[in-house]
N, C-alpha and C positions, 0 to 999 in steps of 0.2 A: 649361887653355885658357880664355880669357875667353868667357863665354856671349854669344850673340847677343841683344841687348836688345829683341827684337821677338817678336811672337806669331803674326802672320798675314802672308802674302805673296801677292801677285797677280802672275803672270807673263803679260804680254800679248805675243802672237807666239810662243806656246809650240810646241815641236816637238822633234825630235831635236837632238842637239848641245849647244850651250852651255846653252840653257834647260832641257833635260832634266837635265843634270848639276847645274845650280843647284837645280832642284826637289828632286832626290834629297838634295843637301847640306842644304837648308833643312829638309826633312822629317826627316832624321836628327838635326838640331839641335832638333827638337821643335816646329817651326812648322807651323801649318795652311796648306795651299797651295791656291791657285786657279790653274787653267790656262785661258787664254783664247786662242782662235784662230778663224779663219774656219771651219775644218773640225775639229770636236771628235771625230769618229770616230777620227781618227789618234791622239788623246790617250788612248784607253782603256787601253792597256797601262801607260803612265806613271802615269795616275791610279790604276790598281789597285795599282801598286808603291808609290806615295807617299801613298795615301789622299786624293788631291786632288779638289776639286770642279772640274767642267769648265763653261766658259762659251763660248758662240758669240758672236763679235763681228767686225764690220768696223771695224778700227781707224781708218779714214779717215772714218767717219760720226759726226758729233757726237752725234746722238741715240742711236746704238748704243753709243757709249762711255759716255754718261751712264747708259744702261740697264744696261750691264755693271757699273758701280760700285754701282748700286742693288741689283742682284742679289747682288753680292759682299758688300755690307753685310748683306743678309738671310741669305744661306746660309753665308757664311764668317766674317763679322765684318769690321768696317772694317779694310782692309789697313794694316799698319804698314810693310810693304816693298812697293814696286811696281817691277817690272823691265819696261822696254820693250825688247823684243827683235825687233820686227817690222821688216822692210825689204823693198824691192822694187827690181828693176832694169829698165832699158829699154836694153840694150846696143846698140852699133852705131855706125857713122860718124855724126857729128853732123849731116851734111846729109841723112841718110836716116831718122832716128829719127821714129817716128810721134808727133805732139804729144799725142794722147790717152793713149798708153802712157806717155809722159814725165810727163804730169800725174798719172796714177794712181800711178806709182812714187813721185813726190815726195810725194803725199798720204799714202801709207803710211809712207814712211821718215821724213818730217819733220812734216807736219801731224798725223798720228796720234800722234806723240810729244808734240806740244803738247797735244792733247786729253787724253791719258792723264795727263800731268804736271799739267794744270789740275785734273782731277778728284781726283787724289791730293792736291794741295796744299790744295784746299778742305776735305779731311777731316783733314789733318795739322796745318794751321796752328792750329786751335783747341786741339789737344792739345799743340802745341809739341813734337812727337815724330814721327819717321818717317824713312824712307830711300827715295830714288828713284834707281834705277840705270838707266843708258842704255847700250845696246850700240852701240859705234861700230866703225870699221874703218880699214884703211889709208887708205881713201877719205875719212875724216874730216879728214885733214891733207894729202893730196896727191892730185891728180887723175891718172888714167891715160887713155891713148888709148882711145877707143870706150867709155868709162865715165863720160861727163859727167853723166848723170842720176843715177847712183848717188852720185857725188861731191857733186852739188848737195844731195841728200837728207841725206847723212851730214855735210856741212859745216853744214847748217842744224841738225841734231840736236845737233851739238857746240856751236853757238852757244846753243841752248836750254839745254843743260846748264850752260854757263858762266854765263849770266845768272841762271838760277834757283838755282844754287849760291850765288851772292853775295846774292841776294834772300832765300832761304829758310834759309840757314845760321844767320843771327842769330835765326831763329825756331825753332831746334832741329831742323831738317830737313836731313838729310845727302843731298846730291845728288852723284852721282859718275858720270863718263863713262869708258868702257873702250874703248881703241883696240886692236882685235884686228888686229895687223899680221902677217897671214899666213893661210894656209889652215888650217881646223879639221879635224882628223883624224876620219874616219868609216869605216864599212864600205865606202862607195862611194869614199872618198878616203883610202886608206891612205898611209903613208909610201912614197915611191919607194925601191926597193931600192938605188939608187945614191946616195940622199940620206937616210939615216936621221935621224930627229929633225927633219925639215924642215917638219913640220906641228905645230900646237898641239893638245895633248891636251885635250879639252873638260872632263875632270874636273879637270885642273890649272888651267884657266881659272876654273872654278867655285870652286875653293879660294881664288883671289884675290878673287872677288866676296864670298865669305863672310868673309874676313879684313877686307875694307873695312867690312863691317857691324859688326865687332867693335871698330873703332877708337874710342878715346876722342875726345870732341868737341874737346879741345884740340889735336888733330893729325889732323884729317880729311884724307884724300886726296880731291881733287876730280876728278882724272884719273889713270888708270893705263894705261900702254902695255905691251902684252905681245907678244912675238915669239919665234919659235924661236931658240935660241942659234946656229944655223948661218945665220940670216938675214943677208944682206949689207945694209949701210946705204947 
């Protein structure tokens, strides 16, 4: 198996599910891991399991994100891999959604992604080396009723990924966006008995993230879409 050509990784919006599975996979591959979230207490078990450093951050705050990367540089080493996994929702009928809730959700899903990508790029460009991964969703490519704000955030994040992939790829930085088209399996959201395999296994999703990091530069994936095999199109 081709080795992952990176040494350190920072996961922003860390928690259970996809980000935890990616953290375990990266740690098993020998990378030093940083886990960043608003509430770092919840990260203690995962940090203990992976040997990761924990960082508190509000991903929608420019000063907080800048401080996060400064802390990561000092405690972890400049990250070679950065994963943005944070998102927020403000669901409901469009005529009834609270504007401030909508603003905050878009700030976390989209503006936070910009802040993190910007800080990562500033560190990776001089080295001409690194990878930036962005977690998307079905809402990145299609809007659903009562989910306009989530779609707005995820559409914006996908646009960020596409633009930065084309800008930073020639500089040796691999930017990839992942469309998670379906529910992610968890203890709280198991497969329904009547529809086995109808959710995505987070460990299987993480395997795809890690394989993208192993890709040779001559054939980088810029977007990968994942869905359960039973999903209807």
